[in-house]
C-alpha positions, -999 to 999 in steps of 0.1 A, spaced: -1 3 2 10 40 -7 23 59 11 4 91 26 4 121 45 -33 133 40 -46 144 72 -85 129 56 -68 96 56 -54 98 90 -92 112 104 -110 85 83 -89 60 103 -93 74 130 -134 67 126 -127 34 117 -106 23 148 -134 44 173 -162 25 156 -139 -10 161 -136 5 203 -176 13 202 -185 -27 190 -154 -38 217 -170 -22 246 -208 -34 241 -194 -66 237 -179 -65 268 -208 -50 285 -228 -76 272 -201 -100 287 -206 -82 323 -215 -112 343 -199 -139 318 -178 -161 341 -141 -160 333 -151 -133 305 -116 -109 300 -126 -78 289 -113 -63 249 -99 -33 243 -84 -20 216 -50 -7 205 -51 22 174 -34 56 189 -3 44 199 2 25 167 -2 52 151 15 79 170 45 56 160 34 58 124 36 89 121 69 100 146 89 77 117 103 90 85 88 96 52 44 92 53 21 70 72 14 35 52 -20 28 69 -19 -5 62 7 -13 82 -16 3 107 -30 -31 121 -64 -15 146 -69 -46 167 -82 -59 198 -59 -68 226 -69 -86 260 -62 -64 294 -39 -88 315 -32 -55 342 -74 -54 358 -90 -70 389 -106 -99 385 -144 -107 403 -142 -141 421 -160 -153 386 -129 -143 369 -144 -115 347 -126 -81 353 -155 -64 330 -169 -32 348 -197 -13 337 -189 16 351 -151 17 334 -172 3 299 -193 32 302 -166 62 306 -154 37 279 -179 50 262 -182 85 269 -145 92 257 -151 69 222 -184 88 217 -167 123 220 -135 113 201 -162 100 175 -174 135 172 -140 153 167 -123 134 146 -159 137 122 -166 172 127 -130 174 116 -131 155 86 -163 176 81 -144 206 87 -121 194 59 -143 186 31 -157 223 38 -127 239 31 -123 217 -1 -156 226 -11 -149 265 -8 -111 259 -25 -131 242 -57 -160 269 -56 -138 302 -52 -142 326 -82 
C-alpha cells in the first residue's frame, strides 16, 4: 500500500478505529456477568503515533487496528474483569473522540469545497 500524509486518510482511519472500539465496548458490556470473560480493548492511537513519528509518510495499511486483552485489571470471584462503570466511561470518551473526528473531517471537506468554488 502507498504511503500517505493526507489528513483525511488519517482521520478516516481514526473513525474506523473508534467504530471498532465502540463494538468492543458493547461486547464487554454484554459479557458483564460471563464467568471467566476478560475485557478487550482496541490498540490504535499508539500505533498511529509510532507511524507518524517514523520518517516519510504513513502507511495506513501497516497500522493493524485490533483488539487485545487487558491483563492488569482486577478480576472478580467469577474470573470476569468487566466493570460497568469503566465501560460506560470508555464509551463516553470514545463517543467524544468519534464526534471530534467527524467534525474535523467535515471542516476539511468544507475547506476543499470552498477552494473548489472560489471565483
